[in-house]
C-alpha positions as CSV (number, residue, x, y, z in Angstrom):
1,M,151.9,71.6,25.9
2,V,150.8,73.3,22.7
3,L,147.6,74.7,24.2
4,G,149.4,76.0,27.2
5,E,147.5,73.8,29.7
6,A,149.0,71.3,32.1
7,R,148.8,67.6,31.2
8,S,146.8,66.9,34.4
9,S,144.1,69.2,33.2
10,F,143.5,67.1,30.1
11,Y,143.1,63.9,32.0
12,H,140.9,65.6,34.6
13,A,138.5,66.9,31.9
14,S,138.3,63.7,29.9
15,T,138.0,61.1,32.6
16,P,134.9,61.3,34.9
17,T,135.6,60.7,38.6
18,A,134.0,57.9,40.5
19,T,131.6,60.4,42.2
20,Q,130.5,61.7,38.8
21,V,129.8,58.2,37.5
22,A,127.8,57.5,40.7
23,D,125.9,60.7,40.4
24,A,125.0,60.0,36.8
25,G,123.5,56.6,37.6
26,L,121.7,58.0,40.7
27,G,120.5,61.0,38.6
28,D,118.9,58.7,36.0
29,L,117.1,56.8,38.8
30,I,116.0,60.1,40.5
31,E,114.7,61.5,37.2
32,A,112.8,58.3,36.4
33,V,111.0,58.4,39.8
34,F,110.5,62.2,39.4
35,R,108.8,61.7,36.0
36,R,106.8,58.7,37.2
37,H,105.2,60.8,39.9
38,R,104.5,63.6,37.4
39,R,106.9,66.1,38.9
40,R,105.0,66.2,42.3
41,Y,107.9,64.8,44.4
42,G,110.5,67.1,45.9
43,Y,113.9,65.9,47.2
44,R,112.5,64.8,50.6
45,R,109.8,62.5,49.1
46,L,112.3,61.2,46.5
47,A,114.7,60.3,49.3
48,Q,111.9,58.3,51.0
49,E,111.0,56.6,47.7
50,L,114.6,55.6,47.1
51,S,115.0,54.4,50.7
52,D,111.9,52.2,50.1
53,R,113.6,50.8,47.1
54,G,116.7,50.0,49.1
55,V,118.8,52.9,47.8
56,S,120.4,54.9,50.6
57,C,121.1,58.5,49.7
58,A,121.3,61.8,51.6
59,P,118.5,64.3,50.8
60,A,121.1,67.0,50.2
61,R,122.7,64.9,47.5
62,I,119.3,64.4,45.8
63,R,118.7,68.1,46.0
64,R,122.0,68.8,44.4
65,I,121.4,66.3,41.5
66,M,117.9,67.7,41.0
67,A,119.3,71.2,40.7
68,Q,121.9,70.0,38.2
69,R,119.2,68.4,36.0
70,A,116.8,71.3,36.4
71,L,114.2,69.0,38.1
72,R,111.7,71.2,40.0
73,A,108.7,69.8,41.7
74,I,105.3,71.4,41.0
75,Q,104.4,73.8,43.9
76,P,100.8,74.7,44.8
77,K,99.9,78.3,44.1
78,T,99.5,80.5,47.2
79,Y,96.6,82.9,46.9
80,I,94.1,84.7,49.1
81,P,90.6,83.9,48.0
82,K,88.5,86.9,47.0
83,T,85.1,87.0,48.8
84,S,82.0,89.1,48.4
85,D,82.6,90.8,51.8
86,G,83.0,94.5,51.6
87,R,81.9,94.6,47.9
88,A,78.8,96.3,46.4
89,D,77.5,92.8,45.7
90,K,77.0,91.7,49.3
91,P,76.9,88.0,50.3
92,S,73.5,86.3,50.1
93,P,71.8,85.0,53.3
94,N,72.3,81.4,54.4
95,L,69.1,79.6,53.4
96,I,70.2,76.1,54.5
97,S,71.5,76.8,58.1
98,G,69.7,74.4,60.4
99,M,67.7,72.9,57.6
100,P,67.7,69.1,57.2
101,L,69.0,67.5,54.0
102,P,66.5,67.6,51.2
103,S,64.3,64.5,50.9
104,A,64.0,64.9,47.1
105,P,66.4,65.8,44.3
106,D,66.8,69.3,42.9
107,R,65.6,71.1,46.0
108,A,69.1,72.3,47.0
109,W,72.4,72.3,45.2
110,A,75.9,73.2,46.4
111,G,78.9,74.5,44.5
112,D,82.6,74.8,45.1
113,I,86.0,75.2,43.4
114,T,89.2,73.2,43.9
115,F,92.6,73.1,42.2
116,I,94.1,70.1,40.4
117,P,97.8,69.6,39.7
118,T,98.6,68.3,36.2
119,G,101.8,67.8,34.2
120,A,100.9,71.0,32.2
121,G,100.3,73.1,35.3
122,W,97.4,73.9,37.6
123,L,93.7,73.5,36.6
124,Y,90.6,74.6,38.5
125,L,87.5,72.4,38.9
126,A,84.0,73.8,39.7
127,V,81.3,71.4,40.7
128,V,77.6,71.5,41.4
129,I,76.3,68.7,43.7
130,D,72.7,67.8,44.5
131,L,72.3,67.6,48.3
132,C,69.8,64.9,48.2
133,S,71.5,62.3,46.0
134,R,75.0,63.7,46.5
135,R,75.4,63.4,42.7
136,V,77.5,65.8,40.7
137,V,75.0,67.4,38.4
138,G,77.4,69.9,36.8
139,W,81.1,70.6,36.5
140,S,83.6,72.8,34.7
141,L,87.4,72.6,34.3
142,A,89.6,75.6,33.3
143,N,93.0,77.1,33.8
144,H,91.5,80.2,35.5
145,M,89.2,81.0,38.5
146,R,87.1,83.7,36.8
147,S,83.3,83.7,37.2
148,E,82.9,81.8,33.9
149,L,84.3,78.7,35.7
150,V,81.4,78.5,38.1
151,L,78.9,79.8,35.5
152,D,79.7,77.0,33.1
153,A,79.2,74.4,35.9
154,L,75.8,75.9,36.7
155,L,74.7,76.0,33.1
156,Q,75.7,72.3,32.6
157,A,73.5,71.4,35.6
158,L,70.6,73.4,34.3
159,Q,70.8,71.6,30.9
160,S,69.9,68.2,32.5
161,R,68.1,69.0,35.7
162,P,64.8,70.8,36.5
163,A,65.3,73.9,38.7
164,N,62.2,75.3,40.4
165,R,63.0,77.5,43.4
166,T,66.0,75.3,43.9
167,I,68.5,76.7,46.5
168,F,72.0,77.1,45.3
169,H,74.5,77.2,48.2
170,S,78.2,78.1,48.1
171,D,80.8,79.9,50.1
172,R,81.3,83.7,49.7
173,G,83.7,83.4,46.8
174,S,83.7,86.4,44.5
175,Q,82.9,84.1,41.5
176,Y,79.6,83.2,43.1
177,A,78.8,86.8,44.0
178,S,79.5,88.1,40.4
179,T,76.8,89.8,38.5
180,S,76.9,87.2,35.7
181,F,76.4,84.3,38.1
182,R,73.7,85.9,40.0
183,N,71.8,86.9,36.8
184,A,72.0,83.2,35.7
185,L,70.6,82.1,39.0
186,A,67.7,84.6,38.8
187,K,66.9,83.7,35.2
188,A,66.7,80.0,36.1
189,G,64.6,80.7,39.2
190,L,67.2,79.5,41.7
191,R,67.6,81.1,45.1
192,Q,71.2,81.9,46.2
193,S,72.5,80.9,49.6
194,M,76.0,81.5,51.1
195,S,77.8,80.2,54.1
196,A,78.8,82.5,57.0
197,R,82.2,84.1,56.7
198,A,85.1,81.6,57.5
199,N,82.5,78.9,58.1
200,P,83.0,75.9,55.8
201,Y,80.6,73.5,57.6
202,D,77.5,74.5,55.7
203,N,79.3,73.4,52.5
204,A,80.7,70.2,53.9
205,W,79.1,68.1,51.2
206,T,81.2,69.6,48.4
207,E,84.3,69.5,50.7
208,S,83.7,65.8,51.2
209,F,83.4,65.1,47.5
210,I,86.6,67.1,46.7
211,G,88.5,65.3,49.4
212,T,87.4,61.9,48.1
213,L,88.2,63.0,44.5
214,K,91.8,64.0,45.4
215,L,92.4,61.0,47.7
216,E,91.0,58.2,45.5
217,M,91.4,59.5,41.9
218,L,94.0,62.2,41.5
219,Q,96.7,60.4,43.4
220,N,96.7,57.8,40.6
221,L,97.2,60.3,37.8
């Protein structure tokens, strides 16, 4: 031939095989499901979803098609939380250990941070909860975990709630032990309290709220 290629090469390049046609159709379905779940499903969960729809497909094939289409599921960040242990700003004592829940609002607040997956990446949510009413009295959302995140949540709570010798309880996260956050607590007349190291039970109220938030709300995003 004029181009110096075998005739079979021309037909091979111009006519898709049955496997290629099948992969194209399956790939469109995989991508639709992948986008519908906001990039949170990997090939194993996609295989289960397709099976539930009556489409039988090996996970290895789904993985191959996803790689061909550059479909990569969002992965949670792995990080080691920084605490106030071993720093100059030592952790505060635990003021609520063994104490019954407050019988009136604004006697004790609790704060915590969690991460939220979104289509644009990971965001971080800081909340302040009143331990009597279990109401969220302050919150802040940002794309970082600096001390400003928890400080903004605290300042929002202080704008709408009275704070007179209120206890503010948290874990030993470095954000809560920062100079700026502790100065804000002192200026507002709040008393800082922190859980014991590796002991989340004294902050179970915020953990419960965060668990409910992710289970009942974020799964529908």
